[in-house]
C-alpha positions as CSV (number, residue, x, y, z in Angstrom):
1,M,3.5,5.4,-7.6
2,K,7.2,5.2,-8.4
3,L,8.9,2.3,-6.7
4,S,11.1,3.6,-3.9
5,L,13.7,1.1,-2.6
6,N,14.9,0.5,0.9
7,T,11.9,2.4,2.4
8,I,9.3,1.9,5.0
9,L,5.8,2.9,3.9
10,C,3.6,3.8,7.0
11,G,0.0,3.1,6.5
12,D,-2.6,0.4,5.6
13,S,-1.0,-2.5,3.7
14,L,-3.9,-2.9,1.2
15,K,-4.1,0.8,0.4
16,I,-0.4,1.2,-0.1
17,L,-0.1,-2.1,-2.1
18,K,-2.6,-0.8,-4.5
19,T,-0.3,2.2,-5.3
20,L,2.7,-0.1,-6.1
21,P,3.3,-1.0,-9.8
22,D,2.6,-4.3,-11.4
23,N,5.5,-7.0,-11.7
24,S,7.9,-4.8,-9.6
25,V,9.2,-6.9,-6.8
26,H,11.0,-10.3,-6.7
27,C,9.9,-11.8,-3.4
28,C,7.5,-11.3,-0.4
29,V,8.7,-12.5,2.9
30,T,6.1,-11.7,5.7
31,S,4.3,-12.7,8.7
32,P,0.9,-11.1,9.3
33,P,-0.6,-10.7,12.8
34,Y,-1.9,-14.0,14.0
35,Y,-5.6,-14.2,14.5
36,G,-7.0,-13.3,17.9
37,L,-3.5,-13.0,19.6
38,R,-2.8,-9.4,20.3
39,D,-4.4,-6.0,20.2
40,Y,-2.0,-3.2,19.1
41,G,-4.6,-0.6,19.6
42,M,-4.8,0.5,15.9
43,A,-7.9,1.1,13.9
44,G,-8.1,-1.4,11.0
45,Q,-5.4,-3.7,12.3
46,I,-5.4,-7.4,11.1
47,G,-6.2,-10.2,13.5
48,R,-9.0,-8.6,15.5
49,E,-11.9,-9.5,13.2
50,P,-15.1,-10.9,14.9
51,I,-14.7,-14.3,13.3
52,P,-11.6,-15.9,11.5
53,E,-13.4,-16.2,8.3
54,Q,-13.3,-12.4,8.0
55,Y,-9.7,-12.4,8.8
56,I,-9.0,-14.9,6.0
57,V,-11.0,-12.7,3.6
58,R,-8.9,-9.6,4.5
59,L,-5.6,-11.5,4.0
60,V,-6.6,-13.0,0.7
61,E,-7.4,-9.4,-0.5
62,I,-4.1,-8.2,0.6
63,F,-2.1,-11.1,-0.8
64,R,-4.0,-10.6,-4.1
65,E,-2.3,-7.3,-4.4
66,V,1.0,-8.8,-3.4
67,R,0.6,-11.3,-6.3
68,R,-0.1,-8.4,-8.7
69,V,3.0,-6.5,-7.4
70,L,5.3,-9.6,-7.8
71,R,7.2,-10.4,-10.9
72,A,6.0,-13.5,-12.8
73,D,8.8,-15.5,-11.4
74,G,8.1,-14.1,-7.9
75,T,7.5,-16.0,-4.6
76,L,5.6,-15.5,-1.4
77,W,7.0,-16.9,2.0
78,L,4.3,-16.7,4.5
79,N,4.9,-17.4,8.2
80,I,1.5,-18.1,10.0
81,A,0.6,-20.0,13.3
82,D,-2.7,-21.4,14.5
83,S,-5.0,-20.2,17.2
84,Y,-7.5,-21.9,19.6
85,A,-11.1,-21.0,19.9
86,G,-11.7,-18.8,22.9
87,S,-12.5,-20.4,26.3
88,G,-11.9,-17.1,28.2
89,K,-9.7,-19.0,30.6
90,G,-6.2,-18.2,29.6
91,R,-3.5,-16.6,27.3
92,N,-3.6,-19.6,24.8
93,A,-7.4,-19.5,24.6
94,D,-7.7,-23.2,25.5
95,G,-7.3,-22.7,29.2
96,S,-3.5,-22.9,29.4
97,H,-1.3,-20.3,31.0
98,R,2.5,-19.6,31.4
99,P,4.1,-21.7,34.1
100,D,4.4,-18.6,36.2
101,G,0.6,-18.3,36.3
102,K,0.5,-15.1,34.3
103,Q,-1.8,-14.6,31.2
104,G,0.9,-12.9,29.0
105,T,2.7,-9.5,29.3
106,N,1.9,-6.2,27.8
107,R,5.6,-5.2,27.5
108,G,4.5,-1.6,26.8
109,T,2.0,-0.1,24.4
110,I,4.0,-1.1,21.3
111,A,4.2,-4.9,22.1
112,G,0.4,-5.3,22.2
113,V,-2.0,-6.8,24.6
114,L,-2.7,-10.5,24.6
115,H,-6.1,-11.6,23.9
116,K,-8.1,-14.9,23.4
117,A,-9.3,-15.7,19.9
118,P,-13.1,-15.4,19.1
119,S,-14.7,-18.7,18.1
120,S,-14.8,-19.7,14.5
121,V,-18.0,-20.9,12.7
122,G,-18.4,-24.5,13.8
123,C,-15.7,-24.2,16.5
124,K,-16.2,-25.2,20.1
125,P,-14.2,-23.6,23.0
126,K,-10.7,-25.2,23.0
127,D,-10.9,-26.3,19.4
128,L,-7.8,-25.7,17.3
129,M,-9.1,-23.5,14.6
130,G,-7.0,-24.5,11.6
131,I,-6.1,-20.9,10.7
132,P,-3.1,-21.8,8.5
133,W,-5.0,-24.4,6.4
134,M,-8.0,-22.0,6.0
135,L,-5.6,-19.3,4.7
136,A,-3.5,-21.6,2.5
137,F,-6.6,-23.2,0.9
138,A,-8.2,-19.7,0.3
139,L,-5.0,-18.4,-1.3
140,R,-4.7,-21.4,-3.5
141,Q,-8.4,-20.9,-4.6
142,D,-7.4,-17.3,-5.3
143,G,-4.8,-18.2,-7.9
144,W,-1.5,-18.8,-5.9
145,Y,0.5,-21.9,-6.6
146,W,0.9,-23.6,-3.1
147,R,4.5,-25.2,-3.4
148,S,5.5,-26.0,0.2
149,D,4.3,-26.3,3.8
150,I,7.5,-25.7,5.8
151,I,7.6,-26.5,9.4
152,W,9.5,-24.0,11.5
153,M,10.4,-25.9,14.6
154,K,11.6,-24.2,17.8
155,N,13.5,-26.0,20.6
156,N,12.7,-22.9,22.8
157,P,9.0,-22.4,22.3
158,M,6.8,-20.3,24.5
159,P,6.1,-22.4,27.7
160,E,2.6,-23.6,28.3
161,S,1.2,-25.2,31.4
162,V,-1.4,-27.1,29.5
163,K,-1.8,-30.8,30.5
164,D,-4.3,-32.1,28.0
165,R,-2.3,-31.6,24.8
166,P,1.4,-31.3,23.7
167,T,3.1,-28.0,24.0
168,R,3.2,-26.1,20.7
169,C,6.7,-25.9,19.3
170,Y,6.3,-25.1,15.6
171,E,4.8,-22.6,13.0
172,H,4.1,-22.8,9.3
173,V,6.0,-21.2,6.5
174,F,4.1,-21.5,3.4
175,L,5.8,-21.1,0.0
176,F,3.6,-19.8,-2.7
177,S,4.4,-18.8,-6.2
178,K,2.7,-16.4,-8.7
179,S,3.5,-18.8,-11.7
180,R,4.1,-22.4,-12.4
181,R,7.7,-21.6,-12.9
182,Y,9.5,-19.2,-10.6
183,F,12.9,-18.2,-9.1
184,Y,14.1,-20.7,-6.5
185,D,17.9,-20.9,-5.7
186,A,18.1,-24.4,-4.4
187,E,22.0,-24.4,-4.4
188,S,22.2,-21.5,-2.1
189,V,20.1,-23.0,0.5
190,A,21.3,-26.6,0.2
191,E,22.1,-28.5,3.4
192,P,25.6,-29.8,4.2
193,T,25.6,-33.5,4.9
194,A,29.4,-34.0,5.0
195,A,32.7,-32.1,4.3
196,S,32.1,-32.0,0.6
197,T,28.4,-33.0,0.0
198,V,25.0,-31.3,0.3
199,R,21.5,-32.2,0.0
200,N,18.3,-30.3,-1.0
201,L,16.9,-28.2,1.7
202,R,14.2,-30.1,3.7
203,D,10.9,-28.7,4.7
204,V,11.5,-28.9,8.4
205,W,13.6,-25.9,9.6
206,Q,15.0,-26.0,13.2
207,I,15.5,-22.5,14.1
208,N,15.3,-21.2,17.7
209,K,13.6,-17.9,18.6
210,V,16.2,-15.3,19.5
211,P,16.0,-12.5,22.1
212,Y,15.0,-9.1,20.9
213,K,15.5,-6.1,23.3
214,G,13.0,-3.8,21.4
215,T,9.4,-3.3,22.3
216,H,7.9,-5.3,19.4
217,F,6.9,-8.7,20.8
218,A,6.2,-10.7,17.6
219,T,9.6,-10.8,15.9
220,F,10.7,-13.8,13.8
221,P,14.4,-14.8,13.9
222,P,16.7,-13.3,11.3
223,K,17.8,-16.8,10.2
224,L,14.3,-17.7,9.2
225,A,14.0,-14.5,7.0
226,E,17.5,-15.2,5.6
227,T,16.6,-18.6,4.4
228,C,13.6,-17.4,2.6
229,I,15.3,-14.4,1.0
230,V,18.3,-16.4,-0.2
231,A,16.2,-19.1,-1.7
232,G,13.5,-16.7,-3.1
233,C,15.2,-13.5,-4.2
234,P,18.2,-13.1,-6.6
235,P,21.1,-10.8,-5.6
236,A,20.2,-7.1,-5.8
237,G,16.5,-8.2,-6.0
238,I,13.6,-6.5,-4.2
239,V,12.0,-8.0,-1.1
240,L,8.5,-6.9,0.0
241,D,7.1,-7.2,3.5
242,P,3.4,-5.8,3.9
243,F,3.6,-6.5,7.6
244,F,7.0,-5.0,8.3
245,G,6.7,-4.8,12.2
246,S,10.1,-4.2,13.7
247,G,11.8,-4.5,10.3
248,T,13.6,-7.9,10.5
249,T,12.8,-8.7,6.9
250,G,14.4,-5.4,5.7
251,L,17.3,-5.8,8.0
252,V,18.1,-9.3,6.6
253,A,17.6,-8.1,3.0
254,K,20.0,-5.3,3.6
255,K,22.6,-7.8,5.1
256,M,22.1,-10.2,2.1
257,E,22.6,-7.4,-0.4
258,R,18.9,-7.2,-1.5
259,H,16.7,-4.3,-1.6
260,Y,13.6,-4.0,0.6
261,I,10.1,-2.3,0.7
262,G,8.3,-2.4,4.1
263,I,4.7,-1.5,4.7
264,E,3.6,-1.0,8.4
265,L,0.3,0.3,9.9
266,N,1.6,1.2,13.3
267,P,3.7,4.4,13.4
268,D,5.5,3.3,16.5
269,F,6.7,0.1,14.8
270,C,7.7,2.2,11.6
271,K,9.9,4.3,14.0
272,L,11.4,1.2,15.7
273,A,12.1,-0.4,12.3
274,Q,13.7,2.8,11.0
275,E,15.9,2.9,14.0
276,R,17.0,-0.8,13.6
277,L,17.7,-0.3,9.9
278,S,19.6,2.9,10.5
279,G,21.8,1.3,13.2
280,T,20.6,3.7,15.9
281,S,18.4,1.2,17.8
282,K,19.8,-0.2,21.1
283,A,18.0,-3.4,20.2
284,G,20.6,-4.2,17.5
285,Y,20.3,-6.9,14.9
286,M,18.2,-9.1,17.1
């Protein structure tokens, strides 16, 4: 398949990735559906496997194809959060609810219905399952170089009424590389410390969630994607997102003068992303 730039490919990520040429993209910035969180009503969707071990196997297979498609100096920036083993008592699967007492909001058929996560092998109800670490260890074993565990910290996290643990306010962004040496523009993402000095980017990023008026619930903030793209993709390079969703990665890549390739299973999301990228969506940049 000839590589088409600035395009959204609607279909199964694994099948479409297998049609893309070797060593053809510079960077992958993505956030797969989290395990056991939402049901988007699509056959073959990621995240609704009976046990998380099957979820990990499927993601490893997908990211194996991502590694093939990446150039030798390419990087993968992977946003992933954890899940709790299902107790059947609330939105967060460990018995906690939102402060208003509701167990999540559907927000229409596109947004997805909230669900509890099935239990992992060896997990008790209410156990933190360790999904990010399971995935990171599996990807490293499969051949990726695991270069950093970045903490995305939010000062405005989803509220939880739980009283037997701290409220969650962070997610992981794993940096993987295809090779030992790879493209990383440290200067472009250096942090200012004074009027004329900078320091190397730290691995805790304080980026608040931003409101989005569209009907896709699980969007990450543009600033998060921007940091990954600027650090991991050279100007005029190609950014891949195999879980394109509402198109934030493509929107930011376009703004930062990079090319994008998005893959998305859900036709409704493909339409939503296309509207955002063409500027016809009322939801706008956010």
